[in-house]
N, C-alpha and C positions, 0 to 999 in steps of 0.2 A: 850153284855156286853163290856164295854170299858176296855182298859188296860189289856187284857188277856195275859197270858204268851206266849212267842214265842218259848221258848226252853224247852224241857221236858226230863226227865231222868226216867230210870227204873232200880231198883236194883234187881239183881238176881244172879243165878249161872254163873260162867264163862263157855264158850263153844259156845256162839253165835258170829256171825261175821258181820262186816259192810256189809250192803246190804241185810242182812237177816231180818226176821220178828220175833218180840215177839208176840206170839199167846196166847189166853186165855187157862187156865187150862182145860176147857171143851174139847178143841181140842187136847191138848197135853197129857193129863193125869197127868200133873205135880201136885205135892202136893202143897197146899197153907198153909200159916201160920194162916189164919183167924180162923178156928175152934179151933185150939190149944190156940191162944191168947184169944179168946172169952171165952173159958172154964176156963182158968187161971184167967181172970179178972172178971168172973161172969157176962158177958154182952151178949146180944143177938148177934147171928152170922149174920152179914150183908154183908160179902164178896160175891161179884158176880164172880163166876168162868167162866162166859161167857164174861168177860171183862178183858182187860189188864189195870193195874193201872200204871199211870204215874204221875210225879210230876215235877214242875219247880224248886224244891229245891234239890240240890245235897245232902244235909245233910239228907233229908228224904229218898232219894234213897239209901244212905249209910246204913241207919237203916235197910232197907229191904234186902239189899245185905248181911249184916252181919249175917243173919240167915242161910247162906249157907256155906258149907265147903270151896269152892273156890269162893269167892264173886267177882262180877264185877258190875260196874255201866255202863249202856248203855245210850248214848244220843240218843233219838229217835224222829221220826216224826210220830205223830198219823196219820193214814190213813183217818180217818173220824172225825166227831165232837167229841170234848172232853166233856164228861158229867161230872157234878159235883159229887164228892164222898160224900155221905151223912155222912160218918164217920168223915169227917173233916168239919162238920157244913156247907156243901155246899160252901166252900170257894175254888174257882178255882185257887187261888194263892198258895194252899197247896197240893191238890191232885185231880186227875181226873181219868176218865175211858174212854177207847175207845175199838173198836172192835179188832184192832191190830195196831202195830206200827213198822215202819221200822227203823232198826239200822243205825245210821249215824256216830257214833263214839263209841269207847270203852274207859272207864276211869278206869284203874287199881286201886285197893283199897289197901292202905298200911296196913300191918298186925297190926301196932300199932293203927290205926283208928278202925279196926274191934274189937280189944280187948277192946278198950275204950267203944265202943257201947255195946258190950256184957256185960261188967261190969256195966255200968250205966243204960242202958235200960232194958236189960234182966236179970240182977243180976247174971250173970254167970262168972266163972273164966276163965283163959286162956286155960284150958284143954278142954273146950266144943267146939264142932263143929263136 
């Protein structure tokens, strides 16, 4: 495919460091939001826990980071081929999946951005998290 993204982000909890790896939930035992969101929306569960989700859109990474108590956006380099995420209609310019991704930078998230995402997307007030 032509014009594929060259920079990717991953939104998650703070605590990972530059040079480290973002690994799939299957390897780490981390909880994912997929089952909860699918149940709330009444849609089939399609999240792959054997993959790391990455996006070329910092705003999309912010959305996923905002689901954590201490959110962080990581700039990452996927180790392998980035597969298309079927939840985003197969658009590699919105979301993709890989086996793991190396952290190359950390982008702190402003509390005001988190509250706005929680309010608009999740329908939650400031006290949630």
